MARLOVEX-28804 format. One record per atom (N, C-alpha, C): z, x, y. Coordinates in steps of 0.2 Angstrom, whole numbers, plus 2048, in hexadecimal, padded with zeros to 3 digits. Layout:
// MARLOVEX-28804
ZXY/...
***
This chain:
// MARLOVEX-28804
238B9BB26/240B9CB2A/23FB9CB30/242B9CB34/242B9EB3C/248BA6B3E/247BABB3E/249BB2B40/246BB4B46/249BB8B45/24ABBEB4A/245BC6B4A/23EBC6B4D/239BCAB46/23CBD1B4D/23EBD6B49/23EBDCB4D/247BDEB4A/248BD8B45/250BDBB47/252BE2B40/25ABE4B43/25CBE9B41/262BE7B3F/264BEAB39/26CBE9B34/26DBEEB35/276BEDB39/277BF3B39/27BBF6B31/27CBEFB2C/27FBEFB24/279BF0B1E/272BF2B23/26DBF2B1B/26CBFBB1D/26ABFCB18/26BC03B15/261C05B11/25EC07B17/257C07B15/257C0FB0F/256C0FB09/258C15B06/24FC13B03/24BC10B04/244C12B03/242C16B00/23EC1AAFA/23AC22AFB/240C27AF8/243C25AFA/24BC2CAF7/24DC2DAF3/24DC29AEF/24DC2DAE8/24AC2DAE3/243C2DAE3/23DC2AAE4/23BC28ADD/238C27AD7/233C21AD3/23AC20ACF/236C1CAC8/23AC19AC5/23EC1DABF/23CC23ABC/23FC26ABA/245C25AB4/244C27AAD/24AC26AAB/24BC22AA8/250C1DAA5/251C17AA2/253C11AA6/254C13AAD/255C0FAB4/259C09AB2/25EC08AAC/260C00AAE/266BFFAB2/268BFAAB1/26EBF8AB5/274BFDAB3/279BFFAB6/281C01AB2/287BF9AAE/289BFAAA9/28CBF7AA6/291BF2AA8/292BF2AB1/296BEEAB6/292BE9ABA/28BBEBAB6/285BE6AB9/281BE0AB5/283BE2AAD/281BE1AA9/280BDAAA7/289BD6AAD/287BCDAAB/288BCAAB3/284BC7AB5/285BC3AB8/282BC5AC1/282BCBAC1/27FBCDAC7/279BD0ACA/272BD0AC6/26EBD0AC6/26BBC8AC8/265BC7ACF/263BC4ACF/25DBC0ACB/260BBCAC6/25DBB8AC4/25ABB9ABE/25ABC2ABD/256BC3AB7/258BC4AB0/258BC2AA9/25DBC0AA4/25ABC9AA4/25DBCCA9D/25BBD1A9E/255BD0A97/253BCAA95/24FBCAA8F/246BCCA96/249BC9A9C/244BCAAA4/243BD0AA4/246BD7AA5/246BD9AA6/23FBDDAA3/240BDFA9D/23ABE2A9B/236BE0A9C/234BDAA9E/22CBD4AA1/22BBD9AA6/230BD7AAC/22FBDCAB2/22EBE3AB2/231BE7AAD/22DBEDAAE/228BEEAAA/224BEBAA7/21ABE9AA5/219BEAAAA/21ABE2AB3/217BE5AB7/219BE7ABC/21DBE8ABF/220BEFAC4/221BF7AC0/21EBF8AB9/221BFEAB8/21BC01AB9/213C02AB7/20EC04ABA/20DC05AC1/20FC01AC4/20DC01ACC/213C06ACE/217C07ACB/21FC0CACF/21CC13ACA/219C14AC7/21AC1AAC3/212C20AC6/20EC18AC9/206C1DACD/207C19AD5/20BC19AD5/20FC1CADD/20FC14AE0/20BC0EADF/20AC0BAE0/20DC03AE3/212C05AE1/218C01AE1/21BBFCAE8/219C03AEE/21ABFCAF3/211BFBAF5/210BFBAF4/207BFCAF8/206BF4AF7/200BEFAFB/1FEBECAFE/1F6BECAFB/1F3BE7AFC/1ECBE5AF9/1E7BEAAFC/1E2BEEAF8/1E2BF4AFA/1DCBF6B02/1DABEEB03/1D7BEDB0A/1DBBECB11/1E2BEEB0F/1E6BEEB10/1E8BF6B17/1E8BF8B1D/1E8BFEB1D/1F3C01B1C/1F2C08B1A/1FAC0CB1C/1FEC06B23/1FAC07B2A/200C03B2F/1FFBFDB2C/1FDBF8B2D/1FCBF2B28/201BF1B25/201BF6B1F/208BF5B19/20CBF7B1B/20FBFFB22/213BFDB21/216BF8B26/212BF2B2B/215BEFB30/216BEAB2A/214BE9B25/215BE4B21/21CBE3B20/21EBEDB1B/223BEFB1A/22ABEFB1E/229BEFB25/22FBF0B29/22EBE9B2A/229BE4B2B/22DBDCB2C/231BDBB27/22DBDDB20/233BD9B1A/23ABDCB1C/23DBE2B20/244BE6B20/246BE1B25/240BDFB2B/244BDCB2F/246BD5B2C/244BD0B2A/245BCDB27/24ABCAB24/24ABD0B1E/250BD0B19/256BD2B1E/258BD5B22/25CBD9B25/25FBD2B2B/25ABCDB2C/25DBC7B32/260BC3B2C/25DBC1B25/25FBBFB21/267BC0B1E/267BC6B1E/26FBC9B1A/275BC8B1E/273BCCB27/275BCAB2B/279BC3B2D/274BBEB2B/275BB8B2C/27BBB4B28/277BB7B21/27CBB4B1C/282BB6B20/284BBDB1E/28BBBFB21/28FBBCB25/28BBB9B29/28DBB7B31/290BB1B2C/28DBAFB2A/291BA6B29/296BA6B23/294BADB1F/299BACB1A/29FBAEB1D/2A2BB3B22/2A5BB5B27/2A9BB1B2B/2A6BABB2D/2A8BA8B2F/2AABA0B2E/2A9B9DB26/2AAB9CB1E/2B0B9DB20/2B3BA2B1C/2B9BA7B1B/2BDBA7B22/2BBBA7B28/2C1BA7B2F/2C3BA0B2D/2BFB9DB2A/2C1B97B2C/2C6B93B26/2C8B97B24/2CDB97B1D/2CEB9CB1E/2D0B9DB25/2D6BA4B24/2D6BA9B1F/2D0BABB1D/2CDBB0B17/2CDBB3B19/2CDBBDB19/2C8BC4B1A/2C2BC4B17/2BDBC4B1C/2B6BC6B19/2B5BCFB17/2B4BD1B15/2B2BD7B12/2ABBD8B13/2A8BD9B17/29EBDCB16/29CBE0B11/295BDDB11/292BE2B0A/28DBE3B0F/288BE8B0B/283BEEB0D/280BEBB08/278BECB0D/274BEBB0A/26EBEFB09/26CBF1B01/269BF7B02/262BF5AFD/25ABFBB03/257BFBAFF/250C00AFC/250C00AF7/24CC04AF3/248C04AF1/245C09AEC/23EC0AAEA/23EC09AE4/241C07ADD/23EC08AD8/245C0CAD4/249C0DAD5/250C0CAD3/256C11AD8/25BC11AD5/25DC12ADC/267C13AD9/269C18ADA/272C19AD6/275C13ADB/279C11AD9/27FC09ADC/286C0CAD8/28CC0AAD9/294C0AAD8/292C06AD3/28EC03ACF/28BBFEAC7/289C03AC6/286C0BAC7/281C0DAC0/27BC0EAC3/275C10AC1/26CC10AC3/268C0AAC3/26AC09ACA/265C01ACA/25DC02ACB/25CC00AC5/253BFEAC4/24FBF8AC7/249BF8ACB/246BF2ACD/245BEEAC8/244BF1AC2/241BEDABF/247BE8ABD/24EBE8ABF/250BE0AC0/252BDDAC3/24EBDFAC8/24EBDCACD/253BDBAD3/255BD9ADB/259BD7ADC/25EBD6AD9/265BDAADC/26DBDAAD9/273BDBADB/277BDBADC/27EBD9AE0/283BE3ADB/286BE6ADE/289BE7ADB/293BE8ADD/295BE5AD9/29DBE4ADA/29EBE8ADD/29FBEDADA/2A3BF4ADB/2A2BF7AE3/29CBF9AE3/29ABFDAEB/29CBF6AF1/29ABEEAEF/29ABEBAF3/293BE9AF7/28FBEBAF1/287BEDAF6/281BEAAF0/27DBE5AF5/274BE1AF2/271BE7AF1/26BBE7AEE/267BEBAEE/263BE8AEA/25ABEDAEF/253BE6AEC/24FBE9AEE/249BECAEB/246BEEAEA/240BEAAF0/23CBEDAF3/23ABE5AF5/232BE0AF3/230BE7AF0/229BE8AEB/22CBE2AE6/233BDEAE8/236BD9AE1/233BD5AE6/230BD2AEB/22EBCBAF0/226BC9AEC/224BCDAE9/21DBCEAE9/21DBCCAE1/222BCFADD/222BCAAD7/224BC2AD6/22BBC4ADE/22DBBAADC/227BB6ADE/223BBAAE4/21EBB4AE2/217BB5AE0/213BB9ADE/20EBBBADA/20FBB7AD3/216BBCACF/216BBBAC9/21ABB2AC8/21FBB2ACB/225BACACB/224BA6ACE/21DBA7AD1/21ABA1AD3/21FB9FADA/223BA4ADC/228BA1AE2/227BA2AE9/220BA3AEB/222BA7AF2/223BA4AF9/224BA6B00/227BA2B04/22FBA7B07/22EBA9B10/231BAAB0F/23CBA8B0F/23BBA3B0E/240B9FB0D/242BA2B03/23DBA1B00/240BA3AF8/243BACAF7/242BAFAFE/242BB9AFF/24ABB6B01/248BAFB05/251BB0B08/257BACB05/254BAAB00/257BA9AF9/25BBADAF5/256BB2AF3/258BB7AEE/25DBBBAF3/25EBBEAF9/264BC0AFE/268BBBAFE/269BB5AFE/26FBB0AFF/270BAFAF8/26DBAFAF1/272BB1AEC/273BB6AEC/271BBDAEC/275BC2AEA/27EBC4AF1/27CBBEAF6/281BBEAFB/285BB9AF6/285BB6AF5/28ABB0AF1/28FBB5AE9/28ABB9AE9/28EBBEAE4/293BC4AE7/292BC5AEC/29ABC8AF0/29DBC3AF3/29EBBFAF4/2A0BB9AF7/2A6BB8AF1/2A2BB9AEA/2A5BB6AE3/2AABBDAE2/2AABC2AE4/2ACBC9AE3/2B2BC8AE7/2B1BC5AEF/2B6BC5AF4/2B9BBEAF3/2BBBBAAEF/2BDBB5AEC/2C2BB7AE5/2BFBBCAE6/2C3BBCADD/2BFBBAAD6/2BBBB5AD8/2B7BB0AD1/2B6BB6ACE/2AFBBCAD0/2AFBC1ACA/2B5BC5AC7/2B8BC5ACB/2BCBCBAC6/2BFBC5ABF/2C1BBFAC1/2C6BBAABF/2C0BB6ABA/2BCBB5ABB/2B5BB5AB3/2B5BBBAAF/2B5BC1AB0/2B5BC6AAD/2BBBC6AA9/2C3BC5AAB/2C6BC8AAA/2C7BBFAA4/2C5BBBAA5/2C7BB9AA1/2C1BB8A99/2BEBBBA9B/2B9BBDA94/2B4BB7A90/2B1BB4A8C/2AFBAEA89/2A8BB2A88/2A6BAFA85/29CBB6A86/29ABB5A8A/294BBDA8C/293BBEA90/288BB9A8F/289BB6A8C/284BB3A8B/283BAFA8B/27EBA6A89/27DBA2A88/27DB9DA8D/27BB97A8A/27AB90A92/280B8FA93/28BB91A91/28EB8EA94/292B95A97/290B9BA96/294BA1A96/297BA3A9D/29ABA6A9D/29EBA9AA7/299BA9AAB/294BAFAA9/28DBB1AAC/289BADAAE/286BA8AAB/285BA1AAB/288B9DAB3/28EB9DAB0/28FB99AB6/291B9DABE/293BA5ABD/292BA7AC3/28BBA9AC6/287BAAAC5/280BA7AC6/27DBA2ACA/281B9CAC6/27EB94AC8/284B94ACE/287B97AD1/28CB97AD4/28BB9CAD9/289BA1ADA/283BA4ADF/27EBA1AE2/27CB9BADE/275B97ADE/278B93AE3/27FB92AE4/280B8CAE7/286B8FAED/285B95AEC/287B98AF4/280B97AF7/27CB9CAF6/277B9BAF8/273B95AFD/272B8FAF7/274B8AAFC/276B87B01/27DB8BB01/282B88B04/280B8CB0C/27BB93B0B/27AB95B11/274B92B14/270B8FB0F/26AB8CB13/26FB84B16/271B82B14/274B7EB15/277B80B1D/27AB85B1E/27CB88B27/275B8BB29/270B8BB27/26AB8CB29/267B88B30/268B83B29/264B7AB2A/26AB78B31/26EB79B32/274B78B37/272B7BB3B/271B7FB3C/26DB85B43/266B82B45/263B80B40/25EB7FB41/259B85B40/25AB89B3E/258B8EB39/24EB8DB36/253B87B33/24EB84B2A/245B83B2F/242B83B2B/23AB82B2E/237B7CB26/233B78B27/22EB76B24/22DB7AB1E/230B74B16/22EB79B12/234B80B0E/239B80B14/23DB86B11/242B83B0C/245B7EB0D/247B7DB03/244B7BB00/240B7BB00/23BB79AFA/238B7FAF8/239B85AFB/238B8DAF9/23EB8EAF6/242B8EAF7/248B8EAF5/249B8DAED/249B86AEE/24AB82AEA/243B86AE2/23EB87AE4/23BB8AAE3/23EB8EADD/23DB95AE2/241B9BADF/248B9BADB/24DB96ADD/251B96AD6/250B93ACF/248B8EACF/249B8EAC9/243B92AC7/240B94ACC/23BB9AAC8/23DB9FAC4/244BA1AC3/249BA6AC1/24DBA4ABE/24EB9DABC/24FB9BAB7/250B9EAAF/254B9EAAA/253BA2AA4/24EB9CA9F/250B98A9F/24AB94A9C/242B94A9D/241B95AA4/23AB97AA9/239B9FAA4/23BBA4AA8/23BBA9AA6/23ABACA9D/23EBA8A9B/23EBA9A95/238BA6A8F/235BA1A93/22DB9AA92/22BBA2A91/228BA6A98/223BA9A9B/223BB0A95/228BB3A96/228BB8A91/228BB8A8A/229BB5A87/22CBB3A80/22ABADA7C/225BA5A7E/224BA5A7F/22AB9EA7B/22DB9FA7A/236B9DA79/23DB9BA7E/23DB97A7B/246B97A80/24CB96A7B/24EB9CA7B/254B9CA79/25BB9EA7D/25EB96A82/266B96A83/269B99A84/26CB9CA7B/272B9FA79/26EBA6A7D/26ABA8A7F/26ABAEA83/26ABAEA8A/26BBAAA8B/26BBA8A94/270BADA9A/26FBAFA9C/274BAFAA1/272BB0AA8/26FBA8AA9/26FBA7AB2/26EBA1AB1/26CB9FAAC/26BB97AAD/264B93AB0/263B8EAAB/25CB8AAA9/25AB88AB2/253B87AB2/24FB88ABA/250B81ABE/254B7BAB9/257B75ABD/25CB77ABF/262B7BABC/268B7BABC/268B80AC5/265B83AC3/264B88AC9/264B87ACE/25DB83ACF/25AB80AD5/25FB78AD5/265B76ACF/266B71AD4/26CB73AD7/271B79AD5/277B7EAD6/275B7EADF/26DB82ADF/26CB84AE6/26DB7DAEA/269B78AE7/268B6FAED/26FB6EAEF/274B6EAE8/27AB6DAE9/27FB70AF0/27EB77AF0/281B7BAF6/27DB79AFD/275B76AFD/274B77B02/276B70B04/277B6BB01/277B62B03/27FB64B01/283B65B00/28CB66B02/28DB67B09/28AB71B0B/28EB75B0E/293B77B0B/299B76B05/29FB77B06/2A1B7AAFD/2A4B7CAFE/2A9B83AF9/2ABB7FAF5/2AEB7BAF5/2B2B76AF0/2ABB74AE9/2A5B73AEF/29EB6FAEC/29BB75AE5/29DB78AE4/29BB7FAE4/29EB83ADB/2A3B7FAD9/2A7B80AD3/2A2B80ACD/29FB85ACC/29CB85AC4/2A0B85ABE/2A6B84ABF/2AAB8AABB/2B0B87AB9/2AFB7EABE/2B3B76ABD/2BAB7AABE/2BEB7EAC0/2C5B7DAC0/2C8B81ABC/2C1B83AB5/2C5B8AAB4/2C6B90AB7/2C7B92ABB/2C9B99ABE/2CDB98AC2/
***
């Protein structure tokens, strides 16, 4: 993806290292229990904890390969911050323009970088749950060490795979502003399952991420292989694939985010169309 190196954002809060290590239960609050985490169903939180917790406890969650110097590590970390800041602001501008075109007000979100765990408007947020959006404080939270897991554990490398993560969470912010998230919760229904409101919410966020990707293509920001990286990232965090990796079985009745095929399909749909009307995963139910 083409982006501006050295980029800084006024809407990014860097709290890395501020609140210490993992400590305590570190699980997300009740408001985050449904539909606001990035593609990491509850059954996989334990899996990620196994991968991430030992490194956090040893103080090495942000470290790179042993052969790299601390200066090189800091440079990589700073560049990651610049990249996610660029993507976050670009997504904000894109949605702000779309809202304005429909004569709707757009309220900016914030992006919070943290290490291990962090307080949020939705309770205590943990790196083990992956990136997430808190509707109560309208902030996206991410521990950048997740990108190492996305590439190494889930087989989704590349800068546009990382961009997809931010765009997906921004999709949840758009749902909050449009009232979709609130209507879904008021409608009730099962919190889990292949046909649950949670799955529909997550698939729509994937479609909204695709809409942003469509805009980057229109503005000549995409490079060869970027769309494929986004599709691979969406598929890599499908409920069926994660359940198969963690337990060896697939249980659709416990899905909260949708299958690998569904997630990549809805991302592609948003990318191909670029239109809000084509991202109605609820089929007019809301």
